[in-house]
N, C-alpha and C positions, 0 to 999 in steps of 0.2 A: 504494500500500500504506500502511496506517495506521502511524504511528510506533510505537505500542505493539506491533503485530504483528511489526515488524522487530526490536524489542528482545527479544520472546519467542523468536523464531527464533534470534537470536544467542545467547541464554542456553541454549536447548535444544541448540544445536550443540556447546556445551562439555561436555555430559553424555556420558560414554562409554556404549556399548551395554551392556545387562545381561549379555550373554554373557561379557564380559571383566572384569566387576566381581567382586571377591572376595566371599566369603560374608559377611564382616563389614560390607561397605559396600553390599550388595545392597539393603537397606531404606532407605538414606540418600536424602534429598531434595537433597543438595548434590553438586555436582560434586567429583570427587577433586582437580581442579586449581584450584578456585575457593575463595575465602574470602568470597565475597559472600553475599547473602541466599539462602535456599532457592529452588530452581526450582519454580514452581507452574504446572501445566498449566491454561491459561485455559479449556479446554473441559471440565474435570472440575469439577462443583459442589463447592465447599469449604464446610465448616462448616454444612451443612444439617441441621436436626433430623430425626429419624426420622419416617416417616409415622405419623399418629395412626390409631388404630382407633376406630371409633364403635360404641356399643351400638346394637342394632337398635331401631327405634321400636316402641312398643306399638301394636297395631292393636285397635280396639274394634268389636264388633258391637253392634247395637241391644239384643240380649239382655244383653250384658255391661254396657252403659251403664245399663240398667234395674236390673240387679242391684246395681251400685254405688250408684245413687240410693236404692234400697230399703234397702241397708245403712246409708247415711248417715242416712236418715230414721229408722231404728230407733235411731240413736245421737245424736239431737238433743240429748240431755242432756250430751253431751261438748263442746258449743259454748262457747267462751270468747271474749269480746270480738268476737262476731259471726263467728268463724271456728272451724273444727274444730281440736282440738289435734293435735299431732304423733302422739301415741299412737293417735288415731283413724285417721289416715292409714295408720299402720303396720298397724293391725288390718284396715283396708280392703284393703290390699295382700295380707295373709295370706289374707283371705276370698276375694279374687279368685283367688289362686293355687290354693286348695283347690277352688273351684267351677269354675274354668275353667283347667285346666292350660295353661301356655304352649306354643305350637307352635314348631316349628323356624324358621318363617318370620317370626315376630313377636317383638318384645322383651317382657321381663317387665313386668308391671303393678306397678311399684314404688309406694311411697308418693307419690313426686313425680309419677309418671304419673297416679295416681288423683286427686291434687289438681288437676293441670292439666286433666284430663278434666272434673272437676266444674265448674271455672271456665268451661270452654268450653260446657258444656250448660246451665249455670244462668243 
């Protein structure tokens, strides 16, 4: 048996069962007889961050890609330093949302998604 497991079992043995603990000490992590450090269950993950939720990825059809490229072509006057301005990407996202409403299975075509798609197809 590993030494740390023996130490954990020894510490857990000093904790009284929940049924005999008073209401004020029921939530305590310390033994009623111990003045040592809190008892930690080694099999329960401690201090883990909550799971992250991800946004759904935007999916593009050929028709949607063509519509994005046509929109950007019609806004070539908005290019600065060889790139479209942020306002153009926001307008592209609004245009795509009006022309192709998002489905339940796919993510929104945000300004960032439109920019990434343009870089992928150009």
